[in-house]
C-alpha positions in Angstrom: 24.0 14.8 -14.6 20.8 16.7 -14.8 19.8 19.9 -13.2 17.4 18.1 -10.8 20.3 15.9 -9.5 22.5 19.0 -8.9 19.6 20.7 -7.0 19.1 17.6 -4.9 22.8 17.3 -4.1 23.2 21.0 -3.2 20.0 20.8 -1.1 21.2 17.8 0.9 24.5 19.4 1.5 22.9 22.6 2.8 20.6 20.5 5.1 23.7 18.7 6.4 25.5 21.9 7.2 22.3 23.3 8.9 21.9 20.3 11.1 25.6 20.3 12.0 25.6 24.0 13.0 22.4 23.5 15.0 23.9 20.5 16.8 27.1 22.4 17.5 25.1 25.2 19.1 22.9 22.8 21.0 19.8 24.1 19.4 16.5 22.3 19.4 16.9 21.6 15.6 20.2 19.8 16.2 21.0 16.1 16.9 21.9 15.0 20.4 24.9 12.8 21.1 24.7 9.1 20.1 26.4 8.0 23.3 24.5 7.4 26.6 23.2 10.3 28.5 23.2 10.4 32.3 20.9 12.4 34.6 22.7 15.6 35.8 21.2 15.3 39.3 21.6 11.7 40.3 23.8 10.2 37.6 21.4 7.5 36.4 22.0 6.4 32.9 18.9 7.3 30.8 17.5 4.7 28.4 18.4 4.8 24.7 14.8 3.9 23.8 12.7 6.5 25.6 9.1 6.9 26.4 8.3 10.6 26.2 6.4 12.0 29.2 5.3 15.2 27.4 4.6 16.6 23.9 7.7 18.6 24.1 9.9 15.5 24.8 8.1 13.7 21.9 8.8 16.5 19.4 12.3 17.8 20.5 13.8 14.9 22.4 14.9 14.5 26.0 14.1 12.4 29.0 12.5 12.4 32.4 14.8 10.6 34.8 13.0 7.5 36.2 15.0 7.8 39.4 14.6 11.4 40.5 12.1 12.9 38.0 14.6 15.5 36.6 13.7 16.8 33.1 16.7 16.4 30.7 17.1 17.7 27.2 18.6 15.7 24.3 22.0 17.1 25.1 22.0 15.9 28.7 21.3 19.3 30.4 18.6 19.8 33.0 15.7 21.8 31.7 13.1 23.8 33.6 9.5 22.7 33.2 7.6 24.7 30.7 
C-alpha cells in the first residue's frame, strides 16, 4: 500500500470523526437525522424532499412548515428568523 493510499484512508477517517462529532453536538456542519422530522409547533410531518425557502435553508438544511410557517433546523428544533 502506497503512501497516498494511507493519507487518503487517514483523511477519510478524520473526516468521518469530524462529521460524527458535529452531528452529536447538533452543529451546522453535522448531519441531521434520517427519520422523519415533525414541526415543533403544530406536529405536521415535514417532507423528506424539501424546497428551501431561504439561502440559509439551502446551505445548512432545515424546513419551513407548510402548515404554520415555523422555521425548523435540520435537527427538528425551531429556529429564530435571521
